[in-house]
C-alpha positions as MATLAB code, in Angstrom:
seq = 'MSFSTLVTSALLTSTPSYAATVLILGDSLSAGYGMSEEQGWVQLLRNDLPEYQIINGSVSGETTAGGLRRLPNLLASSPVNLVVIELGGNDGLRGFPPKQLKSNLTKMIELSQQSGADVLLTEIMVPPNYGPRYTKMFNDVYHQLASDYDIELVPFFMQEIAPNPDLMQRDGIHPNEDAQPKITQWMSPWIIDAVKK';
ca = [
     140.073   47.351   61.085;
     140.377   44.117   63.107;
     138.827   40.802   62.086;
     136.412   40.866   65.035;
     135.257   44.346   64.083;
     134.657   43.186   60.518;
     132.602   40.216   61.737;
     130.528   42.404   64.071;
     129.923   44.908   61.289;
     128.854   42.129   58.907;
     126.417   40.698   61.453;
     124.869   44.093   62.084;
     124.419   44.853   58.408;
     122.940   41.411   57.708;
     120.271   41.790   60.394;
     117.187   43.437   58.843;
     115.984   46.616   60.497;
     112.198   46.884   60.555;
     110.090   50.008   60.983;
     107.637   48.042   63.146;
     106.718   44.531   64.226;
     103.133   43.411   63.639;
     101.645   40.292   65.223;
      98.626   38.752   63.488;
      96.725   36.650   66.021;
      94.019   34.827   64.128;
      92.360   31.591   63.088;
      92.100   29.712   59.780;
      91.087   32.889   57.934;
      94.570   34.267   58.598;
      96.474   30.966   58.768;
      95.878   30.270   55.079;
      93.740   27.184   55.558;
      93.596   24.960   52.479;
      96.611   26.511   50.735;
     100.347   26.984   51.145;
     101.568   29.692   53.495;
     102.972   31.648   50.537;
      99.465   32.010   49.090;
      97.841   33.347   52.255;
      97.017   37.002   52.776;
      99.527   37.449   55.604;
     102.420   36.404   53.351;
     101.091   38.662   50.607;
     101.062   41.462   53.178;
     104.718   40.729   53.987;
     105.512   41.027   50.288;
     103.727   44.388   50.096;
     105.209   45.760   53.346;
     108.812   44.533   53.551;
     109.637   47.355   55.962;
     107.517   45.652   58.632;
     108.262   42.434   60.462;
     104.957   40.575   60.256;
     104.591   37.599   62.576;
     101.748   35.244   61.774;
     100.539   33.798   65.067;
      97.385   32.377   63.477;
      96.244   28.777   63.950;
      93.401   27.057   62.117;
      90.528   26.201   64.448;
      91.705   28.681   67.074;
      89.207   30.098   69.555;
      89.606   33.245   71.626;
      90.495   31.036   74.613;
      93.304   29.428   72.628;
      94.552   32.778   71.398;
      94.558   34.105   74.942;
      96.637   31.135   76.129;
      99.233   31.644   73.389;
      99.442   35.430   73.433;
     101.837   35.915   76.402;
     104.525   33.758   74.772;
     104.070   35.481   71.425;
     104.465   38.888   73.047;
     107.518   37.717   74.994;
     109.278   36.326   71.910;
     109.768   39.706   70.244;
     108.935   43.370   70.947;
     105.628   43.978   69.141;
     104.314   47.370   68.007;
     100.887   46.255   66.825;
      98.694   43.234   67.599;
      95.975   42.454   65.067;
      93.323   40.273   66.715;
      91.284   38.237   64.218;
      89.544   35.748   66.472;
      86.041   34.742   67.452;
      84.762   32.918   64.381;
      85.276   29.499   65.928;
      83.675   30.678   69.173;
      80.603   31.623   67.164;
      80.517   28.411   65.140;
      80.543   26.460   68.408;
      77.841   28.642   69.937;
      80.006   29.891   72.794;
      78.391   32.588   74.960;
      79.126   36.181   73.841;
      80.055   36.912   77.478;
      82.912   34.413   77.220;
      83.960   35.893   73.875;
      84.067   39.369   75.393;
      86.060   38.231   78.424;
      88.743   36.557   76.305;
      89.035   39.426   73.836;
      89.207   41.909   76.718;
      92.134   40.048   78.280;
      93.948   39.886   74.937;
      93.530   43.606   74.385;
      94.770   44.401   77.877;
      97.753   42.038   77.634;
      98.742   43.589   74.316;
      98.445   47.137   75.613;
     100.333   46.293   78.796;
     103.197   45.026   76.633;
     103.342   48.417   74.917;
     101.650   47.328   71.685;
      98.737   49.009   69.970;
      95.734   46.853   69.078;
      93.733   46.501   65.887;
      90.569   44.451   66.358;
      88.921   42.812   63.360;
      85.167   42.467   63.387;
      83.813   38.924   63.160;
      80.292   38.009   62.110;
      78.480   34.699   62.475;
      75.967   33.265   59.979;
      72.360   34.459   60.438;
      71.127   30.900   61.061;
      72.258   31.280   64.683;
      69.287   33.581   65.194;
      69.095   37.387   65.279;
      69.525   37.663   69.053;
      72.766   35.650   69.248;
      74.088   37.198   66.026;
      73.564   40.736   67.339;
      74.975   39.992   70.797;
      78.031   38.377   69.216;
      78.742   41.228   66.811;
      78.064   43.883   69.453;
      80.998   42.543   71.516;
      83.484   43.852   68.947;
      81.913   47.289   68.719;
      81.690   47.590   72.507;
      85.344   46.663   73.003;
      86.516   49.026   70.275;
      84.628   51.828   71.996;
      85.639   50.886   75.555;
      89.350   50.633   74.720;
      89.418   53.358   72.056;
      90.876   51.046   69.421;
      90.163   50.749   65.714;
      87.684   48.120   64.579;
      88.326   46.730   61.108;
      85.072   45.819   59.318;
      84.829   42.059   58.734;
      86.978   41.319   55.685;
      84.779   38.372   54.641;
      81.656   40.502   54.123;
      82.165   40.910   50.376;
      84.019   37.624   49.891;
      81.709   35.088   51.568;
      78.685   35.729   49.267;
      80.853   35.114   46.164;
      81.314   31.361   45.512;
      84.207   32.118   43.151;
      86.192   33.395   46.135;
      85.318   30.566   48.530;
      86.595   27.046   49.048;
      84.193   24.136   48.657;
      83.364   24.125   52.371;
      81.705   27.531   51.972;
      83.538   28.802   55.069;
      87.108   29.547   54.016;
      88.320   31.991   51.362;
      90.255   30.490   48.455;
      93.514   31.576   46.814;
      91.764   34.164   44.618;
      90.378   35.876   47.721;
      93.735   36.338   49.436;
      94.895   39.450   47.512;
      91.523   41.052   48.244;
      91.953   40.422   51.985;
      95.459   41.907   51.802;
      94.121   45.010   50.071;
      91.424   45.297   52.746;
      93.753   44.899   55.729;
      96.847   46.737   54.513;
      95.675   50.361   54.941;
      94.284   49.619   58.404;
      97.586   48.126   59.511;
      99.652   50.928   57.985;
      97.502   53.603   59.652;
      97.645   51.804   63.032;
     101.436   51.514   62.917;
     101.913   55.160   61.968;
      99.737   56.499   64.805;
];
């Protein structure tokens, strides 16, 4: 066997082969705000699912408009099998119109599907102090899009975490380190099922 063949063989064997590539497109809830990246739920998911390449495209403070701007480059950087969209919380906190939220999410879903990726949409809820009308209109966007595009809607993973102060940071908005394994346990089966479809 020649030297060049040995080098080529070594390079091939050193490159990990993944069963699927998953892109998490989210905000501070997925970016691990207030802690190191190793402590965040996305890294914990990588530890649990080493057979998947999991790309964390989450940015703290991100809105759906920001996610939409970044998505084309993220999709172009690597072939992606599944896009998990966890965005909208910052839109809600800023009181953005649900119509704008729906438009941005729609474009992200379509861009992902056009690239050949499946989509997993995570439900986002806003605090009730925004009023029942806005709260319902906001939440309905996610259910409408899941139905219109026949994609899975993951129930909001903060539902059981947010009411528990032991799982929240002092700001009362972001989950703490103790909450991260719980988010991983919540998201993992949804992601596994979506990849295997």
